[in-house]
N, C-alpha and C positions, 0 to 999 in steps of 0.2 A: 231487222227481221226478227221476231220475236216466237218463241214456243214455250207451251208450258206442259208439263209433266205430271201427272199424278200417279203416285204409288200408294201402297198402304201395305204395312206389316202381314196383314191377314188376308190380301188378295195374291196368293199363290197359284203359280201354274204349275210345278212340280218340284220334286228334287232334282238336281242336276247328277247326272252320272259322271264320275271323274273321269271315265274313260273317252267322252266327247273330246279329250285332250291327249288323244293317243296318234301315233303317227305311222309310218310306214317305210319300209328299206327292201328294195326290189334288187335281183341281180340284174342290173340296169346301168350302164355307162359307167360313172365312176362312183356309183353309190356305197357300192361294199369296197370294190378295189380301189386304193387311193381315199377312200371317204371313209369308212370307219376302222379299215385294215390296211395297214402298210407298215411290212416288217421293214426293219431299218430306219423309220421316221424317228426323228429325235425323241419324239415322246411316245414311241410305242413300247407296250410292255412285252412281256416275255411271250404273249400268244401272237403278237403283231398287230395288236388294236392300237389307235391312235389315242393317246391320253388326253392331247388338247381337245379332239372332236368329242370324248366322252364325257369330257367337264362340261362342254357347252351343252350337251345332250342333257345331262343329270341337271343343269339349272333348269331346264325348262318342265322337270318333274315329269314326264310323260308316263301314263300309266301301263301302256301298251304299245308296242311296235308290231305292225303286219309284216308276214315274211313268207315265202321268198318272192311273192309276186301276187297281182301283177299278171299281164300277158307272159311272162316268164313260167310261170307256174304250169302253164296248161300243155307244155311239152317237156316237163321237167321231171327226171327219175330222181327221188330223193335219195336213193342208194348211192348216185354218184358222189354225194357231198359228205361220206362218212368214212371212216375206216383210214388208214396211214395216208399222210397226204401225198406221198410219193406213188402211191398205186392208184390215185384217183384218175379218171380220165378226162381229158378236155373235150368239150361239147360244144356243136353248133347251136345257137340260141336262135330257132326261127323267128321269134317275136321281135327281136330287135337286132338282127343281122350280126351278131359278135360272137366271138368265141368265151369259152368259160372253162376255167381250170379247174374249179371247183375246188379250190384252196380252202374257203369257207362254206360250210354246209351247216346242219341243224343243231350240232352239237356245239360247235364255235359260236355260232348267233345266239345260243341260249346263254354261253358263258360271258358274250358281250353284252346281253340282258342285264346280268347280275350287275356287271362292270358299270353299266351306265344308268343304273337304277329304275328299270323298266321290266316289263315282262313280254314274253313271245305270244303273237295270235299267229298262227299257223295256218297256212292254205292246204289244201290238198289238191292234186290233178285231176279233175274229172272233165279233162280235154281228151289228151291222147291216150290214159290211163282211165281207172276207175274204183270199184268198192274195194277190190283187193289189195291195190296199191295203198289206199287209203286206211284200211285197218292194220295194214301191216306198218305203216308209219306210225298212226298212233300206239299200237303195242311198242314200237320200238323206243318211242319216246316218253310213254308213261308207264308201264309195267316193272314193278321192281325186279324180277328177275324168274329163272326157273322155265321159260320159253325161248323158243328160238330167237325170236327177234330181239327180246330185252337181254337176253344171254350175249348176244351180238353188240348192243350198247355197251355192256360192260366191257367185252373184250377189247372194244374199241377205247376204253378208258375212262369211262362215264358210269361208275358204278351205280349212282343213285338216279333214277327217275327223274325227268323234267317236270314233269307235273303239269304239261299244258293243259288248259282249260277251255281256251278259246280257240275254235275252228272254223276256216271259210271251206265252204264246199264248192271249190272251184272258183273261177274270176269271169266275170263279163261274158257268161256263156250265151248270151243274147247277141253278141257281137259278130257278123259275118269275118271280122278280121282275125276271130280267136282259133288257135289250135283247137280242133275236135270241135266247133261251134255247133250247137243243138237247138232244135226247136225248143218251145217251152214245154211242149208234154214230153219229149225226149230226155229233156234235162230235170224236168220236175219229178219223172219216174227214177232217173237215175239218184238224184240227190235225196229222195225219200228213201231209197234203198241203202244209202250209204251211210245217211242218218242214222236208220234203225241197228245198222250193224255197228257203227260206232258206239250207240247208246246201249248195246247189248254189252260193250266192254265196260264204259262206266256210264251211269245214267246222268252223273251230275255236269257234263260236259255242256258248253254252252256253243249253238250251232249256227252258223250264219248262211243264208241260202241266198244265191245270185238272184237279185231284181236287175233293172234295168240300167245299161251302162251310162245313159244321161236320157234326159226328159225329150228330146228330138228322137230318140228311136224309134221307127216306123210300128214295131210291136209293143210299143208304152201306150198305154198301163196295161194291155192284155195279157203280157207276158208277166206281171206279177198276179193278176187273177189268177192263171193256168198254172203256175208253179207254185203259188200257195194254197193252192185247191190239191194240190199234191202231197205237199211237205208239212201244212199247216200243223199237224199235231206232232209233228217230229222236230221242229227246228224250233229257234228261238228268237232270230233276227233276220231281216231281210237288208241286202245289203244295196246300196244305192252310189252313184259316182256323178260328179259335176266337177269341169274345170271351166276357168271362167279367164276372158281376155277381152282387150281393147283394141281388136283389130280396126275398129273403125276409127280411132282417136277421135273419141267421143266421149270425155270423162263423166258427164251424168250419164249418160246412155250404159258407159261400163259400171258404175256405182249402184244403178238400178237392176243389175243381174242378180242382185240379193234377192231382188223380189220374185222373181223366175225360179230360186231357189225355194224359197218358202212355197210356192204354189206347188212345187215338184215333192216335196215333202207331204204337204196335208192332201195331195192327190193319192198317193201310194196309203197314206194313212186310211183314206178313204176305202181304198180297196182292202186294206186289212180288216178293216171293221165289217165290210161286205162279206169277205170269208169268214170271218170269226162268226157271225151270225149265221151264215150258211151252214156251218160246221156243228152250231149249237154249244160253240166251246168256250170255254170260262177263262180260257187263255187269251191273253193280247199279245201277240207278235210285236215287236218294235223294230227301228231302225238302226241299221249300222252303216252310217255315212262314210265308209271306209276308205275311199278315195275323194280328195276335194285339194284346189288348189289354182293359184293364176298359172296359167301355161298358156305362152303363146310368144313369148319373146323369142325362143330358140328354134322355132320349128323350120325358118329356113335355114341355118347352120346345120340342122340334123339331116338334111335330104342326101347330102354324099354319103353317110352313113348308111343311111335306112334304104337307098336305093344302089347301093355300090356293092361288088364283090370280094370286098377285102377281108372282111369277117376279123375286124380287129379285137384285140384285147382291152377291155375298159376304156374305149374310147371317150371322149366329150360329147356326150347326148342330153339333151332336154335340160342344158344349164341355163335356166332361166337367170338372167342378172335382174334382181327386181328393184323397182324404183320407189319413189315416196308415194305416188299414186295408188301401187301394190298394197301400201300397209293400209289404205282407206279399204281398198277390197276386202282384203282379209278380216279387217276389224268388223266389217257389215257382215261377213259370211258367220264370222263366230257369234257375234249377236244373235243371227237367226239361229245358229242351234240352241242358245241358251233359251230364246223364247220358246223354241219347240221342243224343250226337254221332258215334255212330257211323252215324246214320240221318239225321239233320238235319244239313243242310248249309249252309241259308239260312235265315234267320228276319227278318221285318221288323215292329219294332214300329209298330203303325197306330194313329194317324199322327205326324208329328213336330211339328208347331206348329198350335196351337189346335183343331184337330179331335181328339179324342180323344188328345191330344198331352202330353208332358212339357215342353213349352215353351208360354209364354202371352204373348201381347201385347195391349198396347191402341192403338188406332188413334191415331197421333201421339203414343204415349206409351211407356211401358216395356215390357221384355221379362223374365220371370221364371220361374223354374222353378219346375213344379210337383212334388208330392212323390215321384211314380214316377221323375222324373229321376235321383233319387240311385241306386237299385237298379240301373236300366238304365248309369248312369255307372261303378259299380263293377265291374258284371260284364264290361262293355268293355273297363275299364282291367286288370282284373286276371283275367278269366276267359278268356283267351287261353294255349294251350299244348296241353295232354294232359290229359284228363279220366281221374280215376282213379275205382276202384270204392271207395264207402264202404259198408260193412256195419254198417247201425244195429241195435242192440239197445236198445229203451226204448219206453215206453209208448205205447198207439194209443188211436184212440176211432172210436165209430161215429156216424153222422149222418144227415141223410134223405136224403143221395145217394150216399154210400158207406161202406165198412166197413173197418175195421182200418186206419184213417188214422194213420201216425205223428205225434206231436206235433212232433219233430224233422224237419224237410226240411232236408237238406244235400248239397251237392255240392262235391267237390275237385278242384283243378286244379293241376298242376304246369306252370310258365311254360315258356315256348317257349323260353328260355335254359337251362331246367334247373335255376336256382339259387333259385328260389322256389317255395312251394306255399301256396296260399289255399283257405281253407274259406269257402263262404257258407251261414250257417246261419238258419234261422227257428223259432223257437220258436212253436207255433201256439196253446199252451195261453192261455187267458184270464185264469187267475188264479195260474198257480203258475210259479215259476223252474224252469230246468231245468241241472242240474249235469251236465256235460259232460265226458267223458274219451274222448280220443282216440288211440288208440296207432298213432304214426307210424312204421311199419316201414319200414326202409330208409333213413332220414332220422336217422341218429342224431347228427349236429351241428346239428339244426334250434334256430332260435332266433327268439323273437317279434320281429317288426318292428314290428306295430300291431295294433289290435282296434278297429275302426270299428264303431259300432251305431246305429242308429235305433230309438226309443223314444218314446212320446208317452202323455199321462195319458188323451187324448181321442182314441178311434180316428175321430172325425170331424174331427179339426183339418185344414185346410187351409193351402196358401200363396196369399197374394193379392198383388197390385202395391202395395198398402198394407204389407202385412206380409210380405214374400216369405221370411222366415227363420223362420216360424213352426215348420214341421217340417225339419229337418236333421241330418245325422250329427253324431255327437260321438266322440271318443276315450273308450275305454272303459279301465276299471282291472281288475285283478285276474286278468287270462290270465297262465297261466305255461306254460311249456316245461322240461321236464327229463328225463333219462334216455330219451328217445326217446318221451315221453308229454306230450300238453298236456291242462290243464284249465281249465275257464271256468266261469262261472256266467251263464247266458243269461236275461235278465227274461222275465217272460210277454208274449207278443205284442212279439217282438224282431226284429229283422233284423239280422243280424252278418256282418261282413267280418273275418275273421281271416288275417292274412298272416305268413307265416313266411319266414325264410332258410334254406334248405338246402344 
């Protein structure tokens, strides 16, 4: 099986916004408690945050982490998570049927972000609450002092403002499951008025309005058209969410779902362009894909909590154990974001620790990398710069959900400094290696730096606390660059990172 790829230095798509390598933490399951926060853990710092987890997060170089939800935020009172810990109330979380003692709130989260080398992307509650709570939350976080809410923050021990610039106006408000679910008109008007009020405080904020929870929603894409009609002039980004699963136990069909993601992005881009034209606007709203990941392994196990009446504290919820097959899917999703860098400016892997996450922990014990940690790591490290067009000529396949799906999924990135070129390539074929030939137009002096590869004979192979290095990347041999062309052989069902100096 053969495939040729043509790229050229001057055939660019867009600069890549570093924020597409962001993530997400919600007060859900063990994401916060025994995830990032576990007082008494051998690696915990003076504030109770796990040092081993923070180190794994730092290596990912994540620009932003979205917080505190997610479905959780739609019935959350942010005031419950500030002030002396011993005075904070325990609340019942309606979204995930658990209890939260509010030992971590916005101040602690912002401190953790600094420790982990990232920045906060905060969400306001537009489900059970609204404009007034949102503006108070903003003032508490960002005003230096001399007002009620900023002086309260100072009283709580944080003299300096947090300076949070990126804010989400609610979460999945199109979803009937959401506390405070609204119609598009109801939400659009509330989001617009909230955005106006927040901008009266600080015009430099970036605001994200809720788009569709997934492409299968009955209101999609009318929801985007209506909400953007209300909010276009007041906001910067529209959020989209999508999760991937292989419930059909069909690998080719599973890996083809990245094609559905691409259509989802471009459909919403078309709606944005329509509203932009309708408004006669010079501004182009962009996409914040602030929830995405593989999510299906844990659904049966979660029913006991989600359908029960126990209201447990930090239970095991949404703890997908990722396998090698999921590496290929995550690699394809990241390639899609790179290729659509002109429209997608923020993306958040949901989530970061324990809950559908690249990092897992044992309470009181170790933290380790799940299989999907690695494609996210390499995209974050080497996928920054400018997205280049990659024209592929190769074999395709049809499956249950898609037609004419290329076996080769590839994205190309020229580094920010201009001296590096990285190809991210997935061979989706289950049985055949792919002979790859890449024409490197405009890069006559290109030379190979390294070829990193992930393969495994067992698609179901996982990493565990006892065997954390079962599925890991390796250096590959046989890739060559000569006379402005690259040649390589990609094994079946493999994820590849090919780095060149140019």
